[in-house]
C-alpha positions as CSV (number, residue, x, y, z in Angstrom):
1,M,137.3,71.8,93.9
2,T,139.6,72.4,96.8
3,G,142.0,75.2,97.2
4,I,142.9,78.4,99.0
5,N,141.9,81.7,97.4
6,Y,143.8,85.0,98.0
7,E,142.1,88.3,98.5
8,N,143.6,91.7,99.7
9,I,141.4,94.2,101.4
10,D,143.4,97.3,102.5
11,D,145.9,96.0,105.1
12,I,144.1,92.6,105.4
13,V,145.0,89.5,103.5
14,V,142.1,87.0,103.4
15,L,142.8,83.4,102.5
16,R,139.5,81.6,101.8
17,V,139.7,77.8,102.1
18,V,137.4,75.8,99.8
19,G,137.0,72.0,100.4
20,G,139.2,69.6,102.3
21,V,142.6,71.1,101.6
22,T,145.7,69.1,102.2
23,F,148.6,70.1,104.5
24,N,150.7,70.6,101.4
25,Q,148.2,73.1,100.0
26,I,148.3,74.9,103.4
27,L,152.1,75.0,103.2
28,D,152.0,76.3,99.6
29,A,149.7,79.1,100.7
30,L,152.1,80.0,103.6
31,H,154.9,80.3,101.1
32,D,152.9,82.1,98.4
33,Y,150.8,84.5,100.5
34,F,152.5,85.1,103.8
35,P,155.1,87.4,102.3
36,L,152.2,89.6,101.0
37,V,150.7,90.1,104.5
38,S,151.5,93.6,105.7
39,K,149.5,93.7,108.9
40,H,146.4,91.4,109.3
41,L,145.6,87.9,108.1
42,I,142.3,86.1,108.0
43,W,142.0,82.4,107.3
44,D,138.4,81.8,106.3
45,Y,137.3,78.2,106.6
46,T,133.6,79.0,106.0
47,E,133.6,76.8,102.9
48,G,136.6,74.6,103.8
49,D,137.8,72.0,106.3
50,L,140.9,70.3,107.6
51,A,139.9,66.7,106.8
52,N,143.3,66.1,105.2
53,A,145.5,67.7,107.9
54,T,146.4,66.3,111.3
55,P,147.1,67.9,114.7
56,Q,150.7,66.9,114.1
57,D,150.8,69.0,111.0
58,F,149.8,72.0,113.0
59,K,152.8,71.8,115.3
60,S,155.2,72.8,112.5
61,I,153.2,75.8,111.3
62,P,154.2,78.5,113.8
63,A,157.9,78.1,113.1
64,I,157.3,78.3,109.3
65,S,155.0,81.3,109.7
66,A,157.6,83.2,111.7
67,K,160.1,83.0,108.9
68,L,157.6,84.1,106.3
69,F,156.1,87.1,108.1
70,A,159.2,89.3,107.5
71,N,157.2,92.2,106.1
72,R,154.4,92.1,108.7
73,Q,153.9,95.2,110.8
74,Q,153.8,95.1,114.6
75,G,150.2,95.0,115.9
76,G,149.1,92.6,113.2
77,R,146.4,90.0,114.0
78,T,145.6,86.6,112.6
79,A,142.0,85.5,112.7
80,F,140.6,82.1,111.9
81,V,136.9,81.8,110.8
82,C,136.0,78.4,112.2
83,P,132.3,77.5,111.6
84,T,132.6,74.0,113.2
85,D,133.6,72.8,116.6
86,Y,136.3,70.7,115.1
87,L,137.9,73.6,113.2
88,Y,137.6,75.8,116.2
89,G,139.4,73.2,118.3
90,M,142.2,72.7,115.8
91,F,142.9,76.5,115.6
92,R,142.8,76.8,119.4
93,M,145.5,74.2,119.4
94,Y,147.4,76.1,116.8
95,T,147.2,79.3,118.8
96,A,148.5,77.4,121.8
97,F,151.5,76.2,119.8
98,A,152.0,79.8,118.5
99,D,151.9,81.1,122.1
100,I,154.4,78.6,123.3
101,Q,156.8,79.6,120.5
102,K,156.2,83.3,121.4
103,M,154.8,84.4,118.1
104,P,154.5,88.2,118.2
105,Y,151.0,88.4,116.8
106,D,147.5,88.3,118.3
107,Y,145.2,85.5,117.3
108,L,141.4,85.3,117.1
109,N,139.2,82.3,116.6
110,R,135.6,83.1,115.5
111,S,132.7,81.2,114.2
112,N,131.8,83.5,111.3
113,R,133.2,86.4,109.2
114,A,131.0,89.0,110.8
115,L,132.6,88.4,114.2
116,V,136.1,88.7,112.8
117,F,135.4,92.1,111.2
118,S,133.5,93.4,114.3
119,V,136.7,93.3,116.4
């Protein structure tokens, strides 16, 4: 079963992706969960993939994210847990788009959860 599961740990929202989610599922998660992010966000793709999303899809996400992060505190970080080279590359591309659009948050791309929580 594919999907995006929400978890809140103190000031960290964790979105765990399971299976090959669609771009529409990612958009739904943005709308459902981004308003709940107070400071930090982790997208965990350990059990998921982007088989159903394209690089073109990713170009639209920073602009959408900026509108939905109204409650987010300064100093917040977004981390992507990317266990494969493909996922890592896709999220490096996303962070480049976010930098171009001057998103006010720091981004991390890591290969596993332990590396995200060790920062």
